[in-house]
Structures are given as C-alpha cells and as structure tokens.
C-alpha positions as CSV (number, residue, x, y, z in Angstrom):
1,X,208.2,-9.1,63.0
2,X,211.3,-10.7,59.9
3,X,213.2,-13.0,60.3
4,X,217.2,-12.7,61.8
5,X,219.4,-13.6,59.8
6,X,222.6,-12.9,61.6
7,X,221.8,-13.8,65.3
8,X,225.0,-13.0,66.7
9,X,224.5,-9.8,65.8
10,X,221.7,-9.6,67.2
11,X,222.0,-10.4,70.3
12,X,225.0,-7.9,70.4
13,X,223.3,-5.1,69.1
14,X,220.6,-6.5,72.8
15,X,223.4,-6.6,74.8
16,X,224.4,-2.5,74.0
17,X,221.0,-1.6,74.7
18,X,221.0,-3.2,78.1
19,X,218.5,-4.9,80.0
20,X,214.5,-3.8,80.2
21,X,213.5,-2.3,82.3
22,X,210.4,-0.9,81.5
23,X,207.8,-2.6,78.5
24,X,204.2,-0.1,78.7
25,X,201.8,0.3,75.7
26,X,199.8,3.1,75.5
27,X,196.2,3.7,76.4
28,X,193.1,4.5,75.5
29,X,192.3,7.5,77.7
30,X,189.3,6.1,79.4
31,X,189.2,2.8,81.1
32,X,193.2,3.0,80.9
33,X,192.8,-0.4,77.6
34,X,196.1,-0.6,76.2
35,X,193.9,-1.4,73.0
36,X,196.7,1.0,71.2
37,X,200.0,-0.1,68.5
38,X,202.0,2.0,70.5
39,X,204.5,0.5,72.9
40,X,208.0,1.7,75.1
41,X,210.6,0.2,76.1
42,X,212.9,1.7,78.2
43,X,216.8,0.0,78.5
44,X,219.7,0.8,80.7
45,X,221.0,2.3,77.3
46,X,217.8,3.4,75.1
47,X,214.8,4.1,75.0
48,X,212.5,2.6,71.8
49,X,209.4,3.5,70.5
50,X,207.2,1.3,68.5
51,X,204.5,2.4,66.5
52,X,202.0,0.7,64.0
53,X,199.7,-2.4,63.1
54,X,200.6,-2.5,59.0
55,X,203.8,-0.7,58.9
56,X,205.5,-0.8,62.4
57,X,208.1,2.2,62.7
58,X,211.0,1.5,65.3
59,X,213.4,5.0,67.0
60,X,215.1,5.0,69.1
61,X,217.2,8.0,71.2
62,X,219.9,7.1,73.4
63,X,219.8,7.8,77.2
64,X,222.1,10.3,77.3
65,X,220.1,12.3,74.8
66,X,217.5,13.0,77.0
67,X,218.0,16.1,78.7
68,X,214.7,16.7,81.1
69,X,211.3,15.0,82.2
70,X,207.8,16.4,82.2
71,X,204.9,14.4,83.9
72,X,201.5,16.0,83.3
73,X,198.5,14.5,84.4
74,X,194.7,15.3,83.4
75,X,191.4,14.7,85.2
76,X,190.8,12.3,83.6
77,X,193.9,10.9,83.6
78,X,193.9,10.8,86.7
79,X,191.1,9.2,87.7
80,X,192.5,6.2,86.0
81,X,195.5,6.3,86.8
82,X,197.2,7.5,84.1
83,X,200.2,9.6,82.7
84,X,201.7,11.6,80.0
85,X,205.9,11.6,79.9
86,X,207.5,14.3,78.1
87,X,210.8,13.6,77.7
88,X,213.0,16.4,76.2
89,X,215.7,15.3,74.0
90,X,218.9,16.4,72.1
91,X,218.4,13.3,69.4
92,X,217.6,14.4,65.6
93,X,214.9,12.6,64.7
94,X,212.2,14.0,67.6
95,X,213.9,16.7,70.2
96,X,210.4,15.9,72.4
97,X,209.3,12.4,73.3
98,X,205.6,12.1,74.5
99,X,204.6,9.3,75.8
100,X,200.7,9.4,75.9
101,X,198.7,7.7,78.4
102,X,201.4,5.3,80.4
103,X,201.0,3.5,84.0
104,X,202.9,4.1,86.3
105,X,204.4,7.6,85.1
106,X,206.2,8.9,88.1
107,X,208.0,5.6,88.5
108,X,209.1,5.7,84.6
109,X,209.4,9.1,85.7
110,X,212.3,9.0,88.3
111,X,213.8,6.1,86.2
112,X,214.3,8.1,82.8
113,X,216.3,10.8,84.9
114,X,218.5,8.9,86.9
115,X,219.2,6.7,83.6
116,X,220.1,9.5,81.6
117,X,222.3,11.3,83.9
118,X,224.5,7.9,84.5
119,X,224.3,8.1,80.7
120,X,226.0,10.7,80.5
121,X,228.5,10.1,83.2
122,X,229.1,7.1,81.8
123,X,229.8,8.4,78.1
124,X,231.3,11.6,79.4
125,X,229.1,13.2,78.1
126,X,228.7,16.9,79.1
127,X,225.3,19.2,79.5
128,X,226.2,21.9,78.4
129,X,223.2,23.6,80.0
130,X,224.8,23.0,83.4
131,X,227.8,25.2,82.3
132,X,227.7,28.6,84.1
133,X,228.1,31.3,86.7
134,X,226.1,29.7,90.0
135,X,224.9,32.6,92.3
136,X,228.1,32.7,94.9
137,X,230.6,32.7,91.6
138,X,228.5,35.9,90.2
139,X,229.9,37.7,93.4
140,X,233.3,36.7,93.1
141,X,233.4,37.8,89.8
142,X,232.2,40.9,90.2
143,X,234.5,40.5,94.1
144,X,237.5,39.9,91.3
145,X,236.1,42.8,88.7
146,X,236.9,44.8,91.7
147,X,240.1,43.6,92.6
148,X,241.5,44.2,88.5
149,X,240.6,47.9,89.2
150,X,243.7,48.0,92.2
151,X,245.2,46.8,90.4
152,X,244.9,48.6,87.1
153,X,245.3,51.7,89.8
154,X,248.7,50.5,91.0
155,X,249.8,49.9,87.5
156,X,249.4,53.9,86.7
157,X,252.0,54.7,90.0
C-alpha cells in the first residue's frame, strides 16, 4: 500500500464511499479456499474491485450505476457454498461486473439490489428502463384514441 500524503482528504474520500457492508474475496472453486488475489468491497455508495498481487488494480463502480443483479450457482459452486454474481451497470469501464466464486451470494445480491435502488433515489437519478406504458396504460391509450375519433367526428359536424 502506498503512503497517504493528505490524510484528511483520504478520510473524506473514505467517508463519502460509506461504511463497508461486505468484504469478500474471490475463491478457488474447489473447497472454496480464498487463495486468489481478487477482493470485493461493498460500501453504502460504491462497489470496489481490487485485483492483483504485483500490480494492483482498483476499480470502483457507484451503486446508483448498478441497474440489475444476477446470481448463478453451478453444481460445484453449490457443493462448496459459492456463487457468481453478475452486476449489469451503466459504468464506463465495466458494463458487467462479475464477482466469481464468493460466499454469501444471495445475501450480497439482495444487498446490491436494495443499495443500488436507494442510491438512485438519494441522487434522484432516473432509470430510463422503467419509463413506458404499463399493461393498464395501454388500454387508457386505446380509450384516448377512441375519444379523439369522437372529437374528430364532432369537428366535421
């Protein structure tokens, strides 16, 4: 880890990320041993992926950018209590974030879904995929179209 030059600024940055909710490590598939060099930190406001041994790469994704979360569990993953979580994001660097072979998969998936929705509400971010007509709205649109036909007919009289 490198030396922190401005400790106040660093602490402010950590506080902005929020409290750590989960800290997981990618594991080997067999026996679920944590012998890999990939770590995941889930905080209130972001998801951080830290990879590497000699060269360490750290990537952050804000929670409000996570739009959907999927969990998969193969037979061997189920045997060893592991899961793979796939986050679909609007992030520039990674459109999909894959968290392979981690423990507590369902718990983390549920946290990601709720935290991302809460982050969007806090930031007043609009999710464009929810905009549109619901099933009942289509009937309302059809009724409005029928009403416009009546108004058009009255205009000709």
